[in-house]
N, C-alpha and C positions, 0 to 999 in steps of 0.2 A: 504493499500500500504506499501511497504518496505520504510525505510529511505532512502533517496536520497543524494548524495553527492553534494555540490555546488562548482562547479569547480573554479568559480570566487574568493572564499574566501580561505585565508590561515591566519594561526595564530590568528584565532578569539578569544578574551578575553570575549566579552558579546554581547548579541543581545537584541532587544526589538521589540514589535510587537504592533499593534493597540489594545487596549483593547476590548476583545471580549465580548458577551453577549448584545450588542446593535445592533439592526437591521438596518444595513446601508441604507436598502430599504426606510426606512421612510424619509431619506433625499435625496432619489434618486441619491445618489452617492454610489452605491454599492462597496465593495472591501475593503481589509486590506492593510496595509503597514508594511515594516519591516525595521529594520537597524541593522548593525553589525559594531563593533569597533575591529581593529586589534591590535596587540602588538605593532605597530609603531604609533598608535593613528590616524590612517586613519578610515574615516566614510565611509561606503557604505549603499545605500539605494535602495529599490526596492518596487514594488507594485503599489497600487493606489495613484496618484500624484495629490492631490487635487490643482487646479490652483489658485494661489493668484497672482494677476498682472502679471508680465512678468515670474515669476518663480513658480513652484508647491511647496508645502510645504516641499518635499523632495529635494529641491534645484536645481531641473534639468528644464530646459526650455522646453516648447512647447511639453511636453509628459505626456500624461494623465495616462498612465501607463507604468511603468519601469518593463520589463518582466524578467530581470536577475539583479543580484547586479551590481551597478554602482557605482565607487568612486565619492564622493562629491568634487568638487573643488569649493570653496567659491567665491562669486563674490565680487566686490569691496566694495560694501556697508558694507559687513561683516568684511572684511579686515580692515577697518577702526578701529574697536574695536581693533585689535591685534598691531597696531602701529608699523608696519614693523618688528614685531618678529615672530619667528617660532612657531608653535602651534602643539598641539596633543589633540585628543577629549579623554576625560577620562570616562565620562558617557553620555549616550543618551537615550531618551525615547520618545514615540510616543503617541500622543492623536488621537482623531478622524480626526482632521484637522490640527494639529501642530505638531512639532518636538522640544523637548528642549534638549540642548546641555550643558554639563559642559567641559570647555576647559581650558588647561593649556597651559600658554605662557612662552617662554624661549628665551635668557637667562633671568634669574629672575632678577628684579630690586627691590632694597630695598624701593624705594619711588613710586613704581607704582603698577598697578593691575597685577597680576600674575596668577590669576584663575578668571574666570568669567562664568557666565550662560547667554546664549541667547536662544530665542524663535522665531520659525518662522512657520507662517502660521495664522491659527484663532482659537480663543478659542470657539466663538458662531457665530455671523453674523456680527461682525464689520468688518470694512475694513481690508486688508490683512495686516500683522504687521511683522515687525523685531524689537525685543526689547531686550534689555539688563536688567536683573534683578539685579539692583544694590545693593540691600540690600545682595545678596550673592556673591559680590565681595570678592576674596581673602579667601572665606570660603572652607575648605576641607570637601568634601562630602563623606559619605559613601554609600548613595543612592540617585538617581534622578529617581523618578517614576511617570508615567503619567496615569491619568484617562482620559476618552474621552475628558472632559472639562476643568480639573484643572490637577495641578502638584504638587508634594510634593518632598521637598529637605531635606534630613537627613544629618546632619554635623557628623563628627567623635566623636564630644564631647556629641552626643545626642540631639542637638537642632532641631526642627522639624519646617520647613517653608511651607507655602502653597501660591499658586499663581494661577490665571486662573479666570474661570467664576463660580459664586457661585451657579448657579441652572442648566445650560445646557438647552438643547432644550425643554425636556418635563416638565421643571420646578419642580426640586426636592423639597419635602417637608422638606428638611433640607439643610443648608449651606455646599455645597460640600468642602469649604475651612476651615470649623470647627472654625470659628472665630466670631460666634454670628449671630443673624438674620441679612440677607442681606438689606442694605439701597436700597430704590428706587428712582431714580431722580425725578420722579413725579408719581402719582397715576396711576395704570395701566401699567406702564412701567416695563420691565425687569430690573433687577439690572446691573450695568456695570461690566465689567471684571476688575479685580484686577491685573495691569500689574507688580507692584512690590510685593516682597515676604513679608508675615508677620509671625511672630512666632506664633505657636499654643501651647496654655497653656494646657498640659496633666499632671494629677497626680500632680498638685501643683508644676509643673516645673521639676519634676524627668526626668532624661535622658531617651530618646527613643532609644531602641535597633533594631527596624525593623519596616517598614512601607510598605503597598502595597495598590494600588489604583485601582478602577474599574471605570464603567461608572457613577454610583450615590452613591459610597459609598467608605470610606476609613477605614482602620484597621492600628492600631499602637500598639506596645508592649512596655511597659515601663520596666524599669530596674528591677522592682519587679515581672515581667514576667506576669502582667495583660494585658488584651486585651481591647482597647477602639476602639470604632466606632463612625462615624458621616456620615452625608449625608442624603439620602432617606431611610425612614424607611418601605417602602412598602415589603410587603412579608416577614416580620421578618428579614429584611436585616441587622439591628443593633444589632441582637442577643438576644433580650428580647422579651417576648410573649406579642403582643399588637393585639386588634381586627383590622383587616384590611377590613372586609366585611360587616360592620354596616352602611349601607346608612344612616339611621336616624341620626346618631352620627358623620357624617364624619367632620363637623365643629370643634366639640370637638376634634375628633382624631387627626385633622391636628395641632390644637394648643397644645395638650398635648404630642405628639410624634413627634415632629420636632427634626431632628438630627443636630442643629445648631452648637453645641459644642461637644466635644468629651465626650462620656458617656461610663462608664465602662460596659462590658458585664458580668452582675451579674452571670449568670450561671457559668462562668469560673473563677470567683474570688477565689484566691489561688491555681489555677491549673498552673503548671510552664510551660508556653508557650514559645517556642523558635523560632517559624516561623509561619507567617500567610499568607493568600492570599484571595483575595475577586474576585468575578466575577459577575457582575450586582447585583442580589438580595441574592447571596449566600457569605458566609464567612466560613473559617475553620482555625484551628491551628494545629500544632503538637507540642507536649510537650517533655520536656527533657528526658522522659522515653519512648518515642515512641507512645504514645497514639495519637489519632486523633478525634478532634470534627469539627462537621459541624453545621451551622445554615442558615436559610433563605430559598430562592428559592420557596416560596409560592404564588407569583404573577408573571405575565409577562412572557416572553419567556425565555427558557435557564437555568431554574432552577433545582437543584439537590433536590428533596423532596419526591421522592416515598418512601412509607413505613416508613416514619419518622414522628415522633411527632412534632407538631408546637409549644411546648412549650419553645423554646430556643434552645441553643446548645445541640446536642445529641452525644454521642460518637459512632464512627464507628468501627465495628469489621472486621478485614481483615483476609483472609485465602490465604495461598500460599506464605506468606513472608518466605524466606530461614531461617533455623535456624542460629542464630548468627547476624542477622540484624534486625534493627528497622527503622520505619519511622522518618526522621529527618527534612523533609521539604515537602510542599504540593503546587501544582500548579493546580488552577481551570480554566476550560475552559467551552465553551457553551455545557452544559449537560454532562459534563465529566470532569475528573480530574486525576492528576498524583501524584504519591508519590515518593520521592527520598529516597532511603534506605542507610543506613549506618551501617557499622559492629559495634557491641556491644563491 
């Protein structure tokens, strides 16, 4: 179908959608959500509105599906965070059952919080939540991106923070937060969500320039253009060749290939990456000279792996790119992807 204009939206500066690549029917709550921010800092949401207490995670009451974009009017419990000041939404991102917002308050006060991050909804199966991520107070963010169960915040100075649930519904074989092996409250129980943010140590503390998150994996680019991945390693999702179908050695595989902390994608070492994306078990980068590399997609649904080797990242060859243009960014979806072209 042809692109269709959304009449309710004007002067949109950013949009976010529920991460694709996860079969919502597993949870018996099918559907996706979307949000948009306008140049005035207003927030609009629409789509599946998972019910949390009196409100859905999209902030609207008693509506399980918002069919058209609808402006969000924050309720009193959220307004308490603002301390009777005006506000505008700077960044917004969606998970499977939550939305995270970066909000600027004005007029600014030297001795008060002027920027904050709040989360509304659920990371996993815990009670409905409205939380303020206090570790991010007054931090100027370059990106706020959500996976299905976790969230990443990248500061303008290159510091990367994560918060949310470390394993998700299907129990990832790596920590989605990238902060080490998840602790369990008692044997047999799932790890607890992390409601405040922790800094992720990548490349010995080198600044991070870009981050992307999906259902069960995350990719980050360091200032030296290397790519780092963590999370679930199924289907080569972390970018290095590992055996995933050896049933006799599954226990050994789980121990040796957990993605609990960021690991460099060795097949891309030294390749100057400028943009990256992940979608379920796939990952991809574009380089400063317009090359595109793809990895993963070898297990579960939604993967891009046809006619491709499983030995790690492989370079894709494109036909039909107009002369004078090259790929500068990539976006991955469920069994498909998009390239953003820039003039050379």
